[in-house]
TORLUM-605449 format. One record per atom (N, C-alpha, C): residue in three letters; x, y, z. Coordinates in steps of 0.001 Angstrom, whole numbers, plus 500000, padded with zeros to 6 digits. Each point is the difference from the previous one (the first is absolute). Layout:
% TORLUM-605449
ALAXYZ;...
//
This chain:
% TORLUM-605449
MET145539414810487838;MET499392499948501388;MET500172501420500459;PRO498955500891500165;PRO500050501365500496;PRO500523500082501542;VAL500613501181499859;VAL500812500236501316;VAL498909500704500906;GLU499875499498501035;GLU499300500566501226;GLU500743501366500588;LYS499220501142499797;LYS500502501244500609;LYS500066499899501478;ILE501000501155500265;ILE499783500383501585;ILE498967500706500215;LYS499306499625500892;LYS498624501020500502;LYS500685501051501034;VAL499823501179499627;VAL500157501102500841;VAL498973500761500194;ALA499731500224501565;ALA499073501083500336;ALA500644501321500419;VAL499386501103499415;VAL500471501215500557;VAL498759500684500782;ILE500568500319501348;ILE498962500588500972;ILE500174501424499581;GLY498758500892499576;GLY500091501404500230;GLY499615500317498239;GLY498917500771500166;GLY499623500459498606;GLY500228501510499670;GLY501026500675500798;GLY500398501469499654;GLY500868499855499089;LEU500530501172499785;LEU501308500348499014;LEU501280499083500284;VAL500098499417501283;VAL501329499363499928;VAL499522498596499857;GLY498974499488500305;GLY499538498645499656;GLY499832499835498537;LEU499193500729499546;LEU499838500143498663;LEU501589499958498992;SER500588500981500127;SER501103500000499470;SER501320498681499891;THR499672499568501386;THR500845498963500413;THR499678498727499049;ALA498704499791500037;ALA499134499008499212;ALA500305500238498685;LEU499732500892499449;LEU500349500228498584;LEU501404500105499492;CYS500944500376500982;CYS501584499673499880;CYS500100498380500156;ILE499758499159500649;ILE500193498711500021;ILE499491499172498805;THR498541500535499728;THR499591499213498655;THR500929500112498640;GLU500467501345500099;GLU500956500254498840;GLU501343499608500207;SER500535499939500983;SER501484498970500258;SER499957498948500289;LEU498998499394500680;LEU499935498544500458;LEU498654499089499619;PRO500228499657498469;PRO498842499418499506;PRO499683498736500351;GLN500866499335500762;GLN499940498871500466;GLN498946500090501272;CYS499648501246500366;CYS498625499981501040;CYS498937500639499572;THR499162499566500908;THR498570500327499768;THR499668500797501172;ILE499291501364499940;ILE499942500747500914;ILE498369500339500387;THR499686500054501003;THR498956500590500605;THR499841500873501185;VAL499476501155499372;VAL500201501346500998;VAL498804499692500955;ILE500214500065501396;ILE498719499984500842;ILE500071501186500900;SER498868500603500070;SER499807501239500479;SER498610500326500571;GLU499648500386501206;GLU498843500628500334;GLU499495500991499422;GLU500838501054499351;GLU499404500914499051;GLU501068500244498968;PHE499501500295498866;PHE500638500196498825;PHE499471501798499469;SER500674500333499059;SER499760501241499607;SER498618500123499760;PRO499280501335500318;PRO500695501165500564;PRO499739500133501348;ASN500195498873500423;ASN499797500030501758;ASN501270499698500683;THR501120500284499638;THR501143499843500451;THR500747500968500443;THR500940500031501164;THR500873501419500530;THR500544500288498489;SER500659499254498852;SER500441500510499182;SER499138500959499019;ASP498743500003499920;ASP499313500712499379;ASP499492501178500559;VAL500446500525501337;VAL500208500980500551;VAL500878500853499876;ALA501399499612499772;ALA500931500412499819;ALA500245500904498859;ALA500356501378499957;ALA500382500734499100;ALA500968499574498962;GLY500749499203500435;GLY500818499297498882;GLY501330500592499464;CYS500609500826500659;CYS500824500977499578;CYS501527499127500153;LEU500696499952499008;LEU501400499212499999;LEU501064500936500601;ILE500213499710501519;ILE500885500736500695;ILE500699498844501000;PRO501340500199500069;PRO500729498979500703;PRO499606500303501561;HIS499611498886500782;HIS499683499868501261;HIS501268499349500873;SER500062500461501305;SER501094499532500681;SER499355498705500784;TYR501000499008500219;TYR499721499224500832;TYR501265499606501086;PRO499962500492501110;PRO501394500087500631;PRO500728498849500138;ASP499327498610500251;ASP500957498740500107;ASP499879499107498806;THR499865500655498774;THR500104499429498804;THR501401500530499233;SER500970499281499552;SER500992500613499258;SER499439500889499076;LEU500888501195500053;LEU499954501202499239;LEU500134499558498271;ASP501078499082499927;ASP500355499669498665;ASP498565499370499515;GLN499757498906500736;GLN498746499271499670;GLN498737500745499670;GLN499705500947500777;GLN499009501078499683;GLN500155500583498594;LYS501204500732499845;LYS500327500520498625;LYS499800499248498797;SER500248498475500519;SER499863499128498671;SER498638499671499656;TRP499437500121500783;TRP498175499610500171;TRP499602500960499336;PHE500152501501500269;PHE499379501185499332;PHE500798499968498705;LYS500984499750499889;LYS500365499936498306;LYS499263499225499138;GLU499837498540500631;GLU499358499035499210;GLU498472500431499649;THR499316500582500999;THR498720500401499762;THR499772501247499256;PHE501007500925500340;PHE499930501436499272;PHE500219499283498215;ASP500878499377499724;ASP500349499580498543;ASP498961499104499475;TYR499118499245500629;TYR498874499225499663;TYR498990500902499817;LEU499578501142501032;LEU498927500789499822;LEU499956500876498780;PHE501449500538499736;PHE500312500944499096;PHE500034499571498762;LYS500199498572499919;LYS499671499129498409;LYS498374500116499887;ILE499321499740501050;ILE498629499848499652;ILE499440501228499694;ALA500121501250500812;ALA499756501318499691;ALA500152500704498547;ASN501278499287499515;ASN500360500589498550;ASN499133498856498819;SER499344499020500562;SER499468499094499208;SER498509500261499726;SER499390499326498843;SER498646500261499515;SER498958499610501347;GLU500507499211500668;GLU499204499361501492;GLU499852500986501145;ALA500707501074499771;ALA499899500624501214;ALA499002500180500999;GLY498684500531499080;GLY498874500478500352;GLY499400498813500744;GLU500130498676499775;GLU499576498833500650;GLU501081499206500817;ALA500787500476500409;ALA501106499258500845;ALA499529499307500934;GLY499240500536500977;GLY499398499460500874;GLY499324498738500050;ILE499224500264499088;ILE499115498703499811;ILE500559498916499220;HIS501383500240499475;HIS500643498901499398;HIS500519499320501126;LEU500219500268501406;LEU500444499018500801;LEU499013498693500216;ILE498910500348499991;ILE498928499119500394;ILE499908498748498424;SER500042501035499049;SER499792499386498538;SER501526499082499887;GLY500673500405500289;GLY501387499242499678;GLY500014498816500804;ILE499756500057501341;ILE500083498889500720;ILE498958498922499058;LYS498465500366499828;LYS499120499120499488;LYS500806499560498608;SER500270500508499089;SER500366499726498978;SER501198499089500001;ASN500712499901501132;ASN501288499192500177;ASN499707498819500893;GLY498611499952500108;GLY499422498659500545;GLY499854500063501355;GLY500216501135500738;GLY499559500285501270;GLY498619500241500617;TYR499610499837501305;TYR498833499894500361;TYR499894501168501023;LEU498559500757500167;LEU499787500736501169;LEU498881499330501106;GLU500249500208501023;GLU498874499203501105;GLU499768500997500771;ARG498652500427500248;ARG499688500816501245;ARG499724499226501227;ARG500474499991500846;ARG500061499614501398;ARG500869500282501080;LYS499477500118501067;LYS501165500281500937;LYS500693498844500803;ILE501222500068500073;ILE500973498784500499;ILE500032500331501627;ASN499325499184500641;ASN500192500115501870;ASN501232499189500390;ASN500168499038499222;ASN501053499123500738;ASN501037499425498359;VAL501075500474500042;VAL501011499660498954;VAL500127498549499855;TRP499625499243500996;TRP500260498372499811;TRP498886499570499044;ASP498866500866500080;ASP499067499245499136;ASP500326499953498445;LEU501093500545499534;LEU500590499986498536;LEU500809498478500184;HIS500331499723501100;HIS500929498836500174;HIS499369498718498670;GLY500832499548499548;GLY499511498838499067;GLY499251500405498786;ILE499487501258500150;ILE499560500223498396;ILE500891500819499540;TYR500822500864500519;TYR501029500729499301;TYR501397499321500362;ASP501072499960498688;ASP501179499643500812;ASP500626501194500594;VAL499872501291499707;VAL500670501255500204;VAL499153501097500669;VAL500172500716501008;VAL499145501121500008;VAL500948501383500050;VAL499479500751499266;VAL500588501610499894;VAL499231500789500644;ASN500305500833501144;ASN499489500487500946;ASN500316501502499887;CYS498939500577499405;CYS499840501307499591;CYS498807500800500766;SER499897499406501087;SER498739500598500567;SER499985501122500942;GLY501311500780499976;GLY500058501248500718;GLY499898499658501477;LEU498780501033500362;LEU499760499950501508;LEU499294498781500527;GLY499618499090498779;GLY499404498804500660;GLY501086498976500541;SER501261500582499751;SER501328498789500409;SER499706500282501496;ARG499492500970500875;ARG500031499926501384;ARG499145498770500608;HIS498877499772499381;HIS498945498778500331;HIS500738498652499298;LEU500359500170498702;LEU500219498506499341;LEU501092499649500596;PHE501293500955500258;PHE501188499449500256;PHE500566500496501345;GLY499220500693500581;GLY500487500472501450;GLY501045501283499926;ASP500089500542498821;ASP500994501228500106;ASP499378501147500351;HIS500247500449501286;HIS499548501004500771;HIS500771501201499571;SER501121500084499441;SER500986501017499426;SER499263500925499044;ILE498709499318499376;ILE499517500828498738;ILE498854500576500674;TYR499695501279499636;TYR498890500923500576;TYR499648501139498901;PRO498586500292500407;PRO499560500835499050;PRO500090501634500021;VAL500324500628498699;VAL500101501189500117;VAL498858500792498997;LYS499100500530500652;LYS498680500236499405;LYS500310501402499158;GLY499536499607498749;GLY500022501091499234;GLY498655500386499187;GLN499594501365500040;GLN498917500701499416;GLN500134500643498874;VAL499120500069498848;VAL500037500697499082;VAL498752500431499245;LEU500151500993499519;LEU498659500528499209;LEU500034499981498398;GLU499145499303499169;GLU499972500111498592;GLU499029501066499713;VAL500422501021499228;VAL499101500929499591;VAL500103500175498504;ASN498801500851499713;ASN499995500159498323;ASN500312501372499692;ALA501295499918499400;ALA501016501177499872;ALA500514499910498745;PRO499376499771498811;PRO500492499807498835;PRO501370501013499303;TRP499926501085500888;TRP500959501174499296;TRP501228499869500817;ILE500186499212500820;ILE501176499570500801;ILE500796499052499254;LYS501056500203499304;LYS501053499152498993;LYS501288500094500702;HIS500306500326501178;HIS501281499948500372;HIS500132499581501409;PHE500881499321500575;PHE500196499412501271;PHE500440500994501063;ILE499565499823501205;ILE500694500868501254;ILE500288499107500915;ARG500976499857500755;ARG500442499491500976;ARG500581500895500964;ASP499567500201501290;ASP500812501164500705;ASP500535499006501093;GLY501170500724500518;GLY500812499771501071;GLY500304498441500279;ASP499412499463501032;ASP500077498641500404;ASP499185499139499174;GLY499233500450499218;GLY498872499151499165;GLY498789499697500492;ASN499835500851501080;ASN498586499755500725;ASN498890500721499290;THR500471500873499476;THR499100500823498869;THR500252499719498548;TYR499090499551499146;TYR500496499903498740;TYR498678499989499086;ILE500047500284498537;ILE499078500101499057;ILE500460499616498761;TYR499356498692499805;TYR500394498889498946;TYR498906499824498958;PRO500243500894498843;PRO498659499556498904;PRO500322498661499523;GLY498665499339499851;GLY499918498652499356;GLY499187500074498975;ILE499715498874499121;ILE499183499993499042;ILE498777500471499804;SER499121499566501231;SER498606500405500120;SER499676500993501291;CYS501061499967500719;CYS499639500973501167;CYS501381500731500641;VAL500184500780501023;VAL501199500409500575;VAL500045499762501367;THR501034499380500598;THR500034499612501264;THR500783500780500837;LEU499088500502501024;LEU500873500714501040;LEU500404499344501426;GLY501000500422500455;GLY500572499255501007;GLY500836500671500927;GLY500214499531501189;GLY499581498649500629;GLY500168500097501528;THR500005498462500477;THR500207500200501274;THR501026498913500651;ARG500685499818500863;ARG500602499221500494;ARG499895499694501572;GLN499316498818500221;GLN499554499925501419;GLN500446498597500530;ASN501167499925500932;ASN500711498610500083;ASN498870499382501083;GLY500184498714499672;GLY498992499083500975;GLY498565500064500127;VAL499350500953498860;VAL498800500000500246;VAL499040498900498869;TRP499313499112500474;TRP499454499037499340;TRP498466500237499277;SER499342501373500440;SER498774500291499535;SER500018500349498399;ASN499186499334499086;ASN500481500407498637;ASN498625500905499478;LEU499401500697500954;LEU499061501200499653;LEU500420501092500008;PRO499372500952499283;PRO500514501101499531;PRO499814500816501224;ASN500778500963500129;ASN499846501134501233;ASN499854501448499302;GLU498951500401500473;GLU499450501375499591;GLU501092500982500207;GLN500629499976501139;GLN500897501231500171;GLN501216499715498953;ALA500555498827500079;ALA501170499697499104;ALA499751500395498362;SER498574499894499576;SER499479500634498877;SER500288501234499869;LYS499410500811501076;LYS500168501463499852;LYS501378500435499955;GLY500881499397500999;GLY501425500264499813;GLY500636499844498679;ILE499720499008499271;ILE500627499648498552;ILE499619500929499233;LEU498671500390499937;LEU499246501178499070;LEU500677501119500205;ASP500156500294501528;ASP500544501683500099;ASP501653499968499538;ARG500641498966500277;ARG501483499939499676;ARG499939500120498472;CYS499317498993499143;CYS500180500134498442;CYS499464501295499555;CYS498928500634500373;CYS499803500973499809;CYS500821501459500040;HIS500741499840501004;HIS501090500749500187;HIS500952500062499224;LEU500460498463499350;LEU500939500087499201;LEU499567500316498572;GLU498478499816499754;GLU499498500190498861;GLU498384500470499896;PRO500170501464500280;PRO498706500534500282;PRO498847499709499161;SER500090499598498641;SER499175499625499082;SER499059498853500676;LEU500527499392500865;LEU499185498773500485;LEU499072500366501136;CYS499947501323500314;CYS499163500488501288;CYS498587499558499872;GLU499559500166498517;GLU498162499641499878;GLU500119498467499314;VAL500908499062500135;VAL500026498729499522;VAL498848499019500256;SER499508499173499261;SER498937499090500526;SER500811498848500149;VAL499636499329501330;VAL500461498952500432;VAL499408498766499667;ILE500755499063499499;ILE499228498779499215;ILE500088499143501199;GLN501038499622500805;GLN499944498763501079;GLN501158500474500985;GLU499708499628500962;GLU500813499637500890;GLU500614498689500122;LYS501466499641500099;LYS500551498548499990;LYS500989500079501040;VAL499887498586500736;VAL500983499843500874;VAL500653498492500059;GLY501256499988499942;GLY500774498847499893;GLY501007499776501341;LEU500184499076500565;LEU500839499512500864;LEU501659499412499261;ARG500789500928500248;ARG501144499307499427;ARG500948499141500629;PRO500323498886499701;PRO500569498845500546;PRO501451500373500254;THR500572500465501304;THR501187500687500230;THR500921499076501050;ARG501172500036499369;ARG501137499325500782;ARG501271500361499787;SER500923500024501418;SER501001500717499676;SER501197499246498777;ALA499780498696499921;ALA500501499386498684;ALA499047499304499144;LEU499959499820498591;LEU499217499177499512;LEU500544498342500285;ARG498688499400499959;ARG500229498365499920;ARG500033499457498872;ILE500962499606499345;ILE500052499423498682;ILE501135499010500183;GLU499444498531500346;GLU500927498831500391;GLU499345498774500122;LYS500562498999500017;LYS499391498619500128;LYS499848499632501283;ASP499126499191500248;ASP499461499707501467;ASP499301498461499611;ILE500526499180501012;ILE499489498516499901;ILE499297499913501508;LEU498677499687499815;LEU499074499961501101;LEU499567498680500398;ILE500472499652501437;ILE499800498561500236;ILE498825499724500921;LYS499046499254499999;LYS499118499623500960;LYS499638498540499812;ASN500035499376501063;ASN499613498557500146;ASN500472499051499248;GLY501259500379499450;GLY500793499261499207;GLY499621500412498769;LYS499304500811499810;LYS499749500404498431;LYS500759501537499831;GLN500287499862498441;GLN501033501375499737;GLN499192500593498911;LEU500217501442500223;LEU499234500987498904;LEU500887500996499593;THR500651500144498906;THR500958500652499386;THR499411501575499813;VAL500287501257500502;VAL499436500970499642;VAL501138500989499440;VAL499596501043499169;VAL501029500732499518;VAL499118501626500472;HIS500474500803500934;HIS499400501220500408;HIS500442501330499210;ASN499055500997499584;ASN500332501035499617;ASN498806501051500421;TYR500365500799500900;TYR499362500806500625;TYR500487501133501020;GLY499463501025500283;GLY500742500965500736;GLY500344501274499449;HIS499265500138498708;HIS500245500992499122;HIS499558501422500345;GLY499137500089501032;GLY499498501355500219;GLY499390500922499339;GLY500393501052499769;GLY499519501060498999;GLY500793499917498471;GLY500903499091500039;GLY500912499816498969;GLY500048499127499061;GLY498654499122499878;GLY499922498770499172;GLY500067500529498670;TYR499411501032499697;TYR499942500485498496;TYR501538500199499601;SER500825500244500741;SER501214500561499679;SER501078498749499716;ILE499681498936500523;ILE500722498723500153;ILE499516498558499780;HIS498828500269499474;HIS498946498661499796;HIS500695499118499141;TRP500470500554498786;TRP500611498920499278;TRP501300499391500198;GLY500745500802500530;GLY501588499616500609;GLY499653499034500899;THR499052499909501100;THR499795499058500907;THR499342498849499614;ALA498962500040498854;ALA499475498909499468;ALA501099499362499038;ARG500914500419499317;ARG501103499268499618;ARG501002499351501025;LYS500056500574500940;LYS500797499332501149;LYS499075498737500409;VAL498719500144500235;VAL499354498669500334;VAL500065499029499215;SER500015500380498730;SER500013498851498929;SER501235499325499992;LYS501152500833500322;LYS501315499056500023;LYS500023499194501251;LEU499380500268501195;LEU500077499471501177;LEU499080498522499627;LEU498897500203499504;LEU499081499193499755;LEU500586498812498989;GLN500838500393499154;GLN500697498962499090;GLN501097499329501022;GLU500423500433501021;GLU500887499177500707;GLU499631498872500763;VAL498292500338500252;VAL499395498972501112;VAL499167498802499020;ILE499523500357498567;ILE499516499095499563;ILE500873499197498956;PRO499355498607499575;PRO501074499434498944;PRO500272500612499062;LEU501170499624499033;LEU499996500360498520;LEU499172499389499398;PRO499886500576498721;PRO498771499319499097;PRO500198498681499843;HIS501395499381499564;HIS500397498757499817;HIS499780499135501270;ASN499700500480501045;ASN500065499162501141;ASN498574499916500551;VAL499068500565499312;VAL498663499964500520;VAL499394498967499962;TYR499297499372501067;TYR499442498524499893;TYR498745500169498806;THR499894498942499633;THR498786499889499079;THR498990499156500343;LYS498728500053499930;LYS498832498951500441;LYS500161498988498984;SER499771498912500744;SER499768498742499096;SER498641499607499756;LYS499610499759498694;LYS498772499825499655;LYS499432498613500151;LEU500880499207500717;LEU499462498680500495;LEU499276499851501155;
//
């Protein structure tokens, strides 16, 4: 008699949501995963980020825990970077989820209770969406703006001072940044900000003065003084919904995403039945 799998919904299709979903499919084969998101790549905040692996500080999260998540993520990405799959690593998040039997569903969740009875557990990687879905007003946006430019001669990375000014070469373009505007919800590019970014980067690298701008991009970093990675039991009208939270990464998602995904997988294992205890459907 086939074993009925635990149905898990992951809310959020950015780097944190996809990496968490992939980690669960790899470590907990008794689960079937559906990633639900209003947007997927290339329309997520993760697509705006320059994606440089630099430690970020979360004042109210244990420093030892932060170091551990960073090391796990660094080791994971270093292994990929030295493999034959390095050039397609980002694509493998989605293909990896699908090849492990997971699903992607494009829709907006307005009420987390809409998932009750359909899924056994909800994993919340909704970032700023947690304000509305879970009433967490401690999370706020930090607006970031970057320029993607055509500068194939740039082969080195430059990051100045506090990291507000940077030049990061990529596979198809060079990313110039950036801005940090606390509490700003607008996702529209600001002309003055773009001029400031270009002026500062040209000061660091004069060869960029006549560069061709491909596009301006804006992302809202989901920022919190402490990452929220924990189990949560919601109760409403006598009904219970099990949630595992994973959000508040701010501008440091690339630096700790795999470490936090592994933590969520361990928490998820604590709230779901072990494989030999999973109920099976009767064919009668």
